[in-house]
C-alpha positions, 0 to 999 in steps of 0.5 A: 426766422427758420433757424429761430424756429429750427433750432426752437425744435431741435432744443424743445424735442432734446429736452422732451427726451432727456425728461425723466420719469422716474418715480415711487414703487407703487406699494411697499411693504416691508418690516423695520427694526431699530434701537427701540422697537420693530415695525410693519409698514406699507407705503403707498404711491400717491404721485411721482414725488409723494407716497404715503407710508403707514406703519404699525409697530412696537416702539420700545421704551426702558427707564429707571424708576423709583417711586419707592425705596428701591429702584427698579429697571423696566424695559416696556413695549408700547403699540403705534400707528403711525401715518407718514406722508413722504415727498422724495424729492430728488428721485431724478437728481440719483437716477441722472447719475445713475444711482438706485430709485428702486425701493423708494431710496432717496433723500424726503421730507416727511410728517409723522404722526404717531398714535400710542395706545395706553397699553403696555407690554411688559412688567409694569410696577401696578402704581404706574400707568401709560398714558396714551399720547400722539405726536406730529414730527415734520423730519428729513430723512434719507433711505438707501439701498442694501442688495435686494432685499434690505435698506437703511433708513436715518431721520432727524427731526423735531416736533410735537407732542400731547398725552392724553390725560386721564381722571386722576391722573397728574401730569405737570406738563401734558405737551 
């Protein structure tokens, strides 16, 4: 019986000493740019593996419109507000392999919720009207560090978007 108790104590103490306490950062601020916009963001720690990301910025849009006989190419910026809880699920695994986890470098699953304000920055013909919308997109993504002050992110998701109709505006399919 003594041997079993000693083996149990040794095993428990070994597991407790090798347990890792890797955590997301307390608060991260940054500026991001991509192919279609620029944003300022903050990630706030909620638990050791969950952070709440809030973001404000401009989503870019480029399209061609030919309502009249003339065809125009338009480039616009649309203000966007985003809130996104993120679960960084592999921080302990990255730490055990001696990979960087600072700056919340890891894989994550998120629910990205974005609201576009019905305002357009850019030249838009008078007969066009931007309609505000909201989208909810479950996302899988990665974040990796490049040096001390730069990182890159990539994400993939599919979700739901809803247009908020205005009076006297016809939208064929709002969802």
